[in-house]
C-alpha positions in Angstrom: 53.9 6.4 -13.3 56.3 5.7 -16.2 55.3 2.6 -18.2 58.3 1.3 -20.2 56.1 -0.8 -22.5 54.0 2.2 -23.7 57.0 3.8 -25.3 58.3 0.5 -26.8 55.9 -1.0 -29.3 58.1 -4.1 -29.9 58.2 -4.9 -26.2 54.5 -4.4 -25.9 53.8 -6.7 -28.9 56.2 -9.3 -27.5 54.5 -9.2 -24.1 51.0 -9.5 -25.7 52.3 -12.5 -27.7 53.6 -14.2 -24.5 50.3 -13.5 -22.7 48.4 -15.1 -25.7 50.6 -18.2 -25.6 50.1 -18.4 -21.8 46.4 -18.3 -22.3 46.6 -21.2 -24.8 48.8 -23.2 -22.5 46.3 -22.7 -19.6 43.5 -23.9 -21.8 45.5 -26.9 -23.0 46.4 -27.8 -19.4 42.7 -27.6 -18.4 41.7 -29.9 -21.2 44.5 -32.3 -20.3 43.4 -32.3 -16.7 39.8 -33.1 -17.7 41.0 -35.9 -19.9 43.1 -37.3 -17.1 40.1 -37.3 -14.8 38.1 -39.2 -17.4 40.9 -41.7 -17.9 41.0 -42.3 -14.2 37.3 -43.0 -14.2 37.8 -45.5 -16.9 40.7 -47.0 -15.0 38.5 -47.4 -11.9 35.9 -49.1 -14.1 38.6 -51.4 -15.3 39.5 -52.3 -11.7 35.8 -53.1 -11.1 35.3 -55.1 -14.3 36.4 -58.5 -12.9 34.4 -57.9 -9.8 31.3 -57.0 -11.7 31.6 -59.9 -14.2 31.9 -62.3 -11.3 28.9 -60.9 -9.5 26.7 -60.8 -12.6 27.6 -64.4 -13.2 26.5 -65.2 -9.6 23.2 -63.4 -10.4 22.6 -64.9 -13.9 23.3 -68.5 -13.0 20.4 -68.8 -10.4 18.1 -66.8 -12.8 18.6 -69.5 -15.4 17.9 -72.2 -12.8 14.7 -70.5 -11.5 13.4 -70.0 -15.1 14.1 -73.7 -15.9 12.3 -74.7 -12.7 9.2 -72.7 -13.6 9.2 -74.0 -17.2 9.5 -77.6 -15.9 6.5 -77.2 -13.5 3.8 -75.4 -15.4 1.1 -77.0 -13.3 2.5 -75.8 -10.0 1.6 -72.1 -9.8 3.0 -71.7 -6.3 6.4 -73.0 -7.3 6.3 -70.9 -10.5 5.4 -67.8 -8.5 8.4 -68.2 -6.1 10.7 -68.8 -9.1 9.5 -65.7 -10.8 9.9 -63.6 -7.6 13.5 -64.8 -7.3 14.1 -64.1 -11.0 12.7 -60.6 -10.7 14.9 -59.8 -7.6 18.0 -61.0 -9.5 17.1 -59.0 -12.6 16.6 -55.9 -10.6 19.9 -56.3 -8.9 21.7 -56.7 -12.2 19.9 -53.6 -13.6 21.0 -51.6 -10.5 24.7 -52.6 -11.1 24.5 -51.7 -14.7 22.8 -48.4 -14.0 25.4 -47.5 -11.4 28.3 -48.2 -13.7 26.7 -46.3 -16.6 26.1 -43.3 -14.4 29.7 -43.3 -13.2 31.2 -43.5 -16.7 28.8 -41.0 -18.3 30.3 -37.9 -19.9 28.7 -34.5 -19.8 28.2 -31.6 -17.4 27.7 -32.4 -13.7 26.0 -30.2 -11.2 28.4 -28.0 -9.2 26.9 -29.3 -6.0 26.9 -32.9 -4.8 24.6 -34.8 -2.4 26.8 -36.9 0.0 24.2 -39.6 0.6 23.6 -40.0 -3.1 27.3 -40.1 -3.9 27.9 -42.8 -1.3 25.0 -44.9 -2.6 26.2 -44.6 -6.2 29.8 -45.6 -5.2 28.6 -48.6 -3.3 26.3 -49.6 -6.2 29.3 -49.7 -8.5 30.9 -52.3 -6.3 28.4 -54.9 -7.5 29.2 -57.2 -4.6 28.1 -55.9 -1.2 30.7 -55.2 1.4 28.9 -57.6 3.8 29.6 -60.4 1.4 33.3 -59.9 2.1 32.8 -59.7 5.9 33.1 -55.9 5.9 30.7 -54.1 8.2 29.6 -50.7 6.8 28.8 -48.0 9.3 27.2 -44.8 8.0 27.3 -41.9 10.4 26.1 -38.8 8.6 23.0 -36.9 7.4 22.7 -35.9 3.8 24.6 -32.7 3.1 25.6 -30.9 -0.1 29.2 -30.0 -0.9 30.4 -27.5 -3.5 31.8 -29.8 -6.1 30.5 -31.8 -9.1 28.5 -34.9 -8.2 30.5 -37.2 -10.5 33.7 -35.9 -8.8 32.6 -36.7 -5.3 31.4 -40.1 -6.5 34.8 -40.8 -8.1 36.7 -39.8 -4.9 34.5 -42.0 -2.7 34.6 -45.0 -5.0 38.4 -44.9 -5.1 38.6 -44.6 -1.3 36.1 -47.4 -0.8 37.9 -49.7 -3.2 41.2 -49.0 -1.4 39.6 -49.7 2.0 38.0 -52.9 0.6 41.3 -54.1 -0.6 43.0 -53.3 2.7 40.5 -55.5 4.5 40.4 -58.3 1.9 42.3 -60.9 3.9 39.9 -61.0 7.0 37.1 -58.4 6.7 36.7 -55.5 9.1 34.7 -52.3 9.4 34.4 -49.4 7.0 33.0 -46.2 8.5 31.9 -43.2 6.6 31.1 -40.2 8.8 30.5 -36.5 8.0 29.5 -33.3 9.7 29.3 -29.6 8.8 31.6 -27.2 10.6 32.0 -23.5 9.7 30.7 -23.9 6.1 32.9 -26.9 5.6 31.8 -30.5 5.3 34.2 -32.8 7.0 34.0 -36.4 5.6 36.0 -39.2 7.2 36.3 -42.6 5.7 38.1 -45.1 7.9 38.9 -48.8 7.6 40.4 -51.4 9.9 42.9 -52.8 7.5 46.7 -53.1 7.7 47.4 -49.4 7.4 49.6 -47.6 5.0 53.1 -49.2 4.7 55.9 -46.7 5.7 57.7 -47.3 2.3 54.8 -45.8 0.3 53.5 -43.2 2.8 55.6 -40.4 1.3 54.4 -41.2 -2.2 50.8 -42.0 -1.5 49.3 -39.0 -3.4 51.8 -39.2 -6.3 50.5 -40.2 -9.7 50.7 -43.9 -10.4 51.5 -44.8 -6.8 50.6 -48.5 -6.3 50.3 -51.0 -3.5 48.6 -54.4 -3.2 48.1 -55.4 0.5 47.0 -59.0 -0.5 49.2 -61.5 1.5 52.0 -62.9 -0.7 51.8 -60.0 -3.2 53.6 -57.2 -1.5 56.5 -57.4 -3.9 54.2 -57.2 -6.9 52.7 -54.1 -8.5 49.2 -53.5 -7.3 46.3 -51.5 -8.8 46.7 -47.8 -8.9 45.4 -46.2 -5.7 43.8 -43.3 -7.6 44.7 -40.9 -4.8 46.4 -38.4 -7.0 43.2 -37.8 -8.9 41.2 -37.8 -5.7 43.4 -35.0 -4.3 43.1 -33.0 -7.6 39.3 -33.2 -7.6 39.1 -32.1 -3.9 41.6 -29.3 -4.4 39.8 -28.1 -7.5 36.7 -27.7 -5.3 38.7 -25.6 -2.8 39.0 -28.5 -0.3 41.8 -30.6 1.2 42.4 -34.3 1.7 44.8 -35.9 4.2 45.0 -39.2 6.0 46.1 -40.8 9.3 47.2 -44.4 9.5 48.6 -46.8 12.0 50.1 -50.1 10.9 47.9 -53.1 11.8 45.0 -50.9 12.9 43.7 -49.1 9.8 43.6 -45.9 7.9 41.3 -42.8 7.9 41.1 -40.4 5.0 39.9 -36.9 5.9 38.1 -34.9 3.3 37.4 -31.2 3.9 35.1 -29.7 1.2 33.3 -26.4 1.1 29.6 -26.8 1.9 27.3 -25.9 -0.9 25.4 -22.6 -0.4 21.7 -22.9 0.2 19.7 -22.6 -3.0 17.6 -19.4 -3.3 13.9 -20.1 -3.0 11.6 -18.3 -5.4 9.0 -16.1 -3.7 
């Protein structure tokens, strides 16, 4: 078969130069994408900052009171013991919040397989304030499974979806359900809320970068926090999966994640 480039050194050199530039652009695009994912993690942490600061204040204020109570009653060992127990419980709660946030923001390589149960626990730990405190019932309907994507990526996806669901139910509480099952080497994860649903005016743009919406009553005309769904879709797509949603105004929204299941680890003989 005749190869026109073989007999034309100039064309061959030009083609090789273009391929080299294409390789550089692909590498730069990959680096930019990684940077964008990290920026999105930081943006999510920024969204959590006010919530975390408020919750830590709620923890630290009674800790000070319990400590002062124990110091003021040195001759009452029973009272001091109770005060120390309360202080220990509060300190452990604060340490758990800090650990969850540090784990979420940490740089570095992440395993290429993720435990769903661990990712859910980590995402919920980053909330600082429990869902029950906001009249949101959490329903977990899944066994621990492993998906073929980095652990930090799955945690980021789940945290963004949980934050959106929490905001959707901010006015009167509701139910957040996380369910999962394995079908044909695919893990199907559904995360549903009973909030107000996705408004028709943003439905077509939901997965676009910088799409925003604030469902808080009286603030519909103001810019809300970024939904983070563009990055969620990118992370899922990079793992070879898909993300979609169904929504009904006034009845809630369900996000459907379809992620390849991690292959079983080989056991050494």
